[in-house]
N, C-alpha and C positions, 0 to 999 in steps of 0.2 A: 785875228777877230771871227772870221767866218767859222774858224775850228771851236771858239769858244761858243758860238752860236748852236752850231750843232749839237754839240757837250749838251749845254741849257736843254736844248728841245727834246734830247733824247734821254737824259734826265727825268724830264718834265712827264715826258712819254711813258718812260716805266714807271713813276711816281703813281700816276695816272692808273696803270696798268694793276700794278698791285693795291693798290684803292679800290678798285673795280673788282677786283678777286677777293679781298679782304669783304667787301660789302655783300657779294654773291654768296659767299661761305656763310656768312652769318646767318643772310635772310634763309639759305638753304636749312640750317641748322633750327632757325626759329620755328620755321615753318614743319619742320618735322618732328620738332618737339611737341608743338602746339597740335598737330593733329595726331600724335603716336598717343590714343588713350589707351585703358586697359586692355588686356589680354583676360576675354572671356569666353569661356565654352561651356554651355548649356543646353538642356533639352530633357527627353526624359527618356526612359526605360519601360517596355512595355513586352506583352506575351507577346510571341511571334505567330499565336495561331488566334487568339481571342483578341489580341490589341491592348487589353487590361494592361492598365497600370501596374508596375513591379517596385513596391515599396521598398524599402530598408534595403535595397541593393547597394553593394557595396563597391566603388569605382576607383581604380588606380590609375593615376595619370603618370606620363614619362613628361617629364619635363627638361628642356636643354637651355644650359647657364654656362656663361662665358667664365673663364676660370684663367687663374694666372699663369704664369709661362711655366711649362712643366718642367720642374729639376733645374732651375736656372737656365735651359735652355734658350734659344730665340724663339723656338716652337709652341706656339698656346694651344692646347686643347680645351674645344668644349666638353662642360661633362652634364651627364645625365641624372636626374634626381627625381624624386615620387613626389608626388601632393596627392590628396584625397577627398574625395566625396561620397555624400548617402545622398539617397533619394527621398524623397518624402513619401505621403501618403499616397499622393497622387503618382507618384513615379517622376517627379518632377527634380531635377538637379541644376543648379549654376556655382560654380567655379571661376571667380578672378584669379589670376597667375600673378605671382611676382611680377615688379616693376624692372625686375635684371632678367627673366625670361626671354630667350629666343625665339624659341618655340615649344608646343606643347601637343600630345595627342593623348588618345585612348591607350592604356598599356591592357588592364583586365579589367573585368566585372562581375565579381561575383553576389549570388542573391540563393537565401535558400530556397529548394525545391526547383532549381533550374540550371544546367550544363554552365561549367565553367565556360567563361567567353575571353577570347583574346583577340585585340582588334588588331588589323597590320598596320605597319605604319605608312603614315600617307592618305590612310582613307579620310582621317579626322584632325589631319596636322593644321594646326593653326599658327599665325607668326605674330611677334610682338604687334600688340595694336589691334589686333583682329579680334572681331565677335563672331561667333557661330552658332547655329541652333541644331540640333539634332535630334533624332528618333532612334533609338538602338536597340533591336528584337533580342529577346532570349529567348532560347528554346528551352519549356520545359520538361523537367523530367518525373518519367513514371514508373521508374523503378530504381532501385538501390544495391550496390554493391558491397556488402560489408565485409570487409578485410581482416581479421583477428592472426595478429602476428604475436610468436612467443619463441623467444630463445631461451632452448630447454636444455642443451647442452653445452652452453659457456664458449661454443668453439670459435664464433666470428660473432662481434657484437653486432656490425653494417649489415642491412641488408636494403637492396633498392628494389621496386616495382615499377612497371612498366604498363598501363593501362592501355589497349590500344580497340576503339569502338568509334562504330562510321561515324555517328553523329558527335561523338566528343572530338573526334577529329576536326567535323566540319567548323565547331565551334573554336576549337584552342587553337586550329591550325598544326596540331604535331601531337603524340600521344602525351598523356598526362605519367609524368614522374611522383612516387611516394619513396619517401624513406624513413627508415627506423633505426634508432639508434641503443640497442635494451644489452643490458646485461643478462648473466644466467637467472632463469627464473622470472624475469620482468614480460611484460606484456603489452601490446596496444592493438587499438581498433581505430581502423581507418573507413571512412563513409565517401562510396562517391558515387554521385549523382551520375546516373543513365538514361537510355530510353527503352522500352521494354520491346521482346520480340528482335533484337540485334544483337549478334553474335559479338562477346566481348571477349579479347585474349589477356589472358594475365601474366605477365613473366614476372621472376624474380629470381634474385643473384646475390650470394653472398659477397659484401661489399660495398662499392660506391658509386659504380657504372654499371650502364647496359650500353652497347652500343654496336655498331657491325662490326667492328675488331673483337669485341667483347661481348658475344652471344651470352643468351641468359641461362642459367643452371636449368631451369624449370618453365616451362611454359602449357598454359593449360585454355581450350577454348569454353566459355561460359554461353549459352542463353538467358538473355536477361526476362524475365518474367514479370508483365506489365502489372502494376501497381501491387506489385511483390517485392520483398527483399532478400536476395540471393547470397548464402553463407557460404565465403572461402577461406579457406585454415594456411596460414605458413608457420610451420613448426619445424624451428632448425636446431 
C-alpha cells in the first residue's frame, strides 16, 4: 500500500513537472512570437564633407537565412542572400527584411560621383525583430580613371584589372577588381571613381586572377588629376 502511494505521488509529481514545463515553453514561445516584430534597417546616406543627402544611392544588404539540411546531412548551413534599397531625394532609405531573416547588414553602397563603399560585417548588423537607424557617409569623387580595354590579337579573351588607391582602399577595404572577356577586335571602357591628387596603381594580367602567388603582368602608377579624367589603355 505504501509503495502504491509513493508510486502515485511520484507519478503526480512528474505529471505536474511536465505540465509546468509545457506551460513555460508555450509562454516563452508566445512572448517571443509577440515581441519579435519586423526587422528594419533605415537611415540616411550623406556626403562625408558637406553632410548633404545623397539621392539615388543603391544599397545592397547581405541577409542571413536559415536553410534546410545540406545535401541530406545532419548539419544545417545558413545561407546568405541579398536584398536592395535606393535612397530618395533626401538621401533616406528604409528596408524591411523578410520574416525568415536571421540577421542582416550593409554589404555595399554605390552612387554616381562617389567612391564605392563596402561596409564591414558587424558594423551595421541587426538581428531578427530589431530596428536600427544609421547614417552612412560617402566620399565624393573629384577624379575619374577611364580605362580603355581592347583585344587586338585574340590571344586570350580574359583580362583582369586591379585598382589600388588610398581613398578607394579606405572605403572599399580592399583593391577594386574589374574583368573583361573580349574576343578579337572587341573593346570595353571602364570608369573608376577616384580622388584627385592621389597616386593610383593599375595592374592587369591576361587570365582571371591577380594574387600574391600570381603577380600582374603589367603595373603602372598614375597620379589622379583633380576635376579631370585620366585616360589609361590596355591593348593586348
